[in-house]
N, C-alpha and C positions, 0 to 999 in steps of 0.2 A: 762198233768192233766186236768180235766175239771171244770170248776166252774158255780156256779149257773149264770142265766140270769143277766148281767150285765146292770147297770143303777137302775132306781127306778120301783120297781116289785111291789108297794103298797105304795098308798099314801091315807090316810083320813082326807082330808082338813079340816073336823069339829074338829077332836081331835088331829091331829099334832099339834106342836109347830112352828111356822112360824119364820125361819131364815135363816142363810147362814153357812154351815158346812166346818171346815177348817179339812184337813186331806194331807198326803204326803204319796205316795206309797213306803213301804219298799223297801230300794236298788234301789229307782228312782232317779230322776234328776230333779223332778218339784214337787211344793206344789200347793194345789188347793182350791179355795173356792167356792162353789157350791151353788145353791140353790133347793129350795123344789123339782124341777125337775129334777135335776140332773146335770144341766148345768152348767160348770164353769163359773163365773161370773169374776173372777180374778185368775191369777195363777202366781208362781216364778219360774225363772228358777236357778237351784241348780247347785253350782260348785262341790260337791262332791257326794250326796245323802248319804245313809247310814241308821241308825235306825227311823231318820226322825219324832220324837216326837216334834210336833211343836205347839205353840200357837202365839196370838197376843199380842205386848206389850202396853202399854195405850197410846203409841204415834201410833199404828197401824202398827207397823214393825213385820215381822214375827222373830221371835226369834226360831230357830231349831237345833238339833244336826245333825251333819253329821260325815262321815268317813274319819279318816286323813289319813287312809292307813298305819301306824305305829302302834306301841306299841305291847301290850301282844297280843299273837296269839289266841284270844278266840273270837270267832264268834258272838256268843249270844249276842247281845247288844252292839256291836262294836261301838264306834264313835270316839271321840278325838278331835273335833273342835265343838264349839258353835259359832254359827253365829245369827248375826242380819241383816236382810235384808230392806232396805226401799221399800216402795210399788211401786218405779219402778224398784227392784230387784237390787239395788246396796247394796254391803256389808258396812254396816256403823260402824259395831262393830264385833271383833272375839275374842275367846280365844281358844289357844291351849295348850291341855292337852292329849298325847296318852292314856294314863292310863283313860279317861274319858268313859263312857259307859251309854247307857241306859236312864238316866234322867237328866235334869236340868231345873231350875227355875229361872226366874228374880224375884226378892223380891221388895217389896214395896218401899225400901229406895235407888232403884239402882244398887244393889248387886247382884251375879247370886251365885244359891249354885248348887252343881252337885255331881255325884255319879263318883268315880274312880276304879280303880283295881291296887293292888301293890302286889310283889311277897313277901311272907311272910318269915321271919327268920326260920331258922332250929328248931328253939326254940319253934317257935309259930307254924309250921307246925306240930310238933309231939303231939302239944295239940288239933288237930281237931280230933274232936270224930264222926263215922259214915263215911256212903259212902261206896262205895265198894271198897275194900282193891285193892292196887297197880294199881289205877286208876289216880294217879297223873299226873299232865301236861306232855304230850310227849316232849316237848323240853328240859325242865330241870328237869323233875322229881319231881316239886315242886307244891305248891300250893297258889293261889292268892287270897288274901283277898280284901275287900273293905273298902274304905275311904269314907268321906264324906268332902267336901270342900267349903267353901264361899270366894268368890273374891270381890274385889269392881270394878269399874269401868275400873280401870287402869290394871286389871289382877293380882293386890296384895292379897295375902291370908291375909284374916283377922281373921278366924277361920276355925279349922278343926277337925276331929274325926275319930278315925281309930278301926276297930273293932276288932284287933287284942288285943287293950289296955282294951277289958271288958274279963267276966269269959267265955272264949271260951269253956270250958268243958259243959258249963250249955245249948248249944246251937248244939246239934248233927246234923250233915245232914242226911238227908233222905237215909235212908239204899241202896236204889237203884239209888241214886245219884252218880255221879263221883267225885272224891276230888280234882279235878282240880281248883276246886273254892270252897271258904269259903266266903261268902255262897250265891252268886248271888243276890246282890241287883238289883232291878228293878225300884223303884219308891222313890222318895223324894218328901215328899208332906209337905210344911210349913204350921203350924198351928198358928192360931190369936195369941196365945201368944208367937210367935217366936222360939217355938221348932219345931222339925223335926220328921214325922212321915216316915217309912221306911218299905217296903217289901223287905223280902229276900226268894225266891222262894225254894231254896233246905232247907230252915229250916220249911217249912208251916210255918212262924211266922213273925208277923209284932211287929215291936217295936216303942218308942220314946224318943229320945235324948233329954233332958235337955241342951239347949244350953249354959246355963248360968254353970251348973255343968260341961256339957262334960261327961255325963254318962247316961246309959240307965236309965230310971224312970219307963217306962213302956213296958211290953211285952206279947204276945198273940198268943200262939201255937195252931193251930187247923189242925187237918189232912183233915177238909171238905175243908179248903181253895184249896186243889188240886193245891199246887205250883202258886199261885196267884199273881196277879198283880193290880197296879192302886189302893192301897188303899187311901182313905182321908176323912176328916170329914168332915160332913154336917153342915150345920148352926144350925141344931137341936141339934147338939154335939155327933150324932151317926156317926160310920164309915160305910162307903160304900167300898165295896172291890168285885173284879171280881176274883172267885174261878174257875181255869181252869179246874179242873176236871183229871189233867193230875196224873198219881201215884195214883189215888183216891182210896178210902176207897170202898170195894165190888165191885170193877172193874165196876163203873159207868162213863160211858163214855158219861158222859156231863157236861157242865160248867155251873154255876148259879151264880147270884148276892146275895151276902148277905149285908144287913144292921145290924148292931148290937150294943148295948149300951156298951164303952168300960169298964165301971166301973163293969158290972154284966155279962158281955159277954154275954146277951140274945140277941137271934135273933128277931129281931124286924119287918123283911120286909125280903122276898125274891123272887126272881124269877128263874124259872125253865121253859124252854120252853115247848110247847106240839107240839108233844112228846117230851119228856127229850132230847133225842139225836141228835135232829135238831138244837140245839145250842152246838157246841163243838169246842173248840180251844186250843190246847194243851197248846199254848204260847202265848205270848205278849197279846194284848185286854186291855179293859177298859170301862169305864162307865161316863156319867155326868150326874147328876140331873138337870133337867131344871127348868127354871123359873116357867112352868106352872104346876110342880109337876110331868110331865113324866119324864122318864129316855132314855137317848140315850145311846144305847151299840155299843159298837165296837169289834165284834167278828173277831179278827185280821188274824186268819190262814184261813176265808174264804174271806176276805175282805168284810165282810158284817156289814153295819151300821144300826140298827133297834133302831125305836123309839118304847117304849112300854108306856103303862098308869098305874098309882098306880096298878090297877088291874091285869095288864097283858096282858092287850090287843095290839096288833100289831097295829101300825097306821100310820107308815111309814117304808119302808125297800128299801136299794140302797146298789148295789154293784158293788165294784170297778172295771172299765172296763180295768185298768191301769196295764198291766203284765210286771214283771221285772225278769231277771235271778238270780237265787240264787246257789251258788257253791255246796250244798248239796241237796236242793230239786226241780232242776230245775226250771221250769217257774213258778212263785208264784204272785198271785193279794194281799199280803196281808199289812194291814194297821197296824202299830204299835197303835196309838190313834186317836181320832177325837174330834172334839169341836165344837159346835154350837155357834152362835153369833145371837142374836136378831138384826131385821132389823134396829133398831135405835140404836145399842151398841156403845158406846163411841170411842171403838178400831177402828170402820170403818170410823169414822169421815164423814159419808154420802157421801163417795166416791163411794158406790155400790148402 
């Protein structure tokens, strides 16, 4: 497989947002903090690799999900180990849950919230609607469901939510998705009021869970999401989401960004590349609204990080040169998510 030219392919220094970008190549064994020229200014050696969604903690440590090598045999998003590395690469905290997948977040109070898989009971499996008939998991003929768990620093569960406790029938799977999962959560995004927003890829649906009641208080299903990733609420109260364009309406093979009002569902801003098919990642991916008003896009399936202005002008483009083996797709340079930090960001503590 051939990728775009690796490294920085374009940089408009007058319009790009100066900073350092953090990412970890999917299934790789290292995480990188790169400058605007694509040069690594710091890196961390990982113990396991995996889905590798990573951020810096307030202390400047690397908070990352890695593959435990055990648990459900579901490859998409498999993790199981949540680790925190200090600046020198020492593991200073970890939590092991073989069911954990895709996403985990460190909360302001020091707790950690994460998504996990569990095998549904026969009763709950029989209630799952949609999907391809007969496509349950090959190992056990069953269906795995998602849970959300919050733990304290000692790894003790302080709160949890299980999708099977909700009205399953109200959330049918995409008709051309497999029935081995209900319903492939890929994002948990803490909201300012303590609630959690989640993305369910196989449902084309976003939900908000009320942490106090433990019930869904808001949901939005939209086929334009195209099996979306990385939903989160912006400071202006709108929701920003990466619409992958997978199983898309009208066969449009392109991805896009959508910002919408969660109350009216009205689209307030969107980005579609020119030409549209020049930006397409059928899986992973995400974006970050930067402090400048620009947006950093992670086009995961191409390992391409792109910064655009509010008007959609490309002002920076970087393609990951780090190739890793994938059991199904061969050699890849995928990036699950990326995040930029200002040069004076408190997480960096002046170390770079």
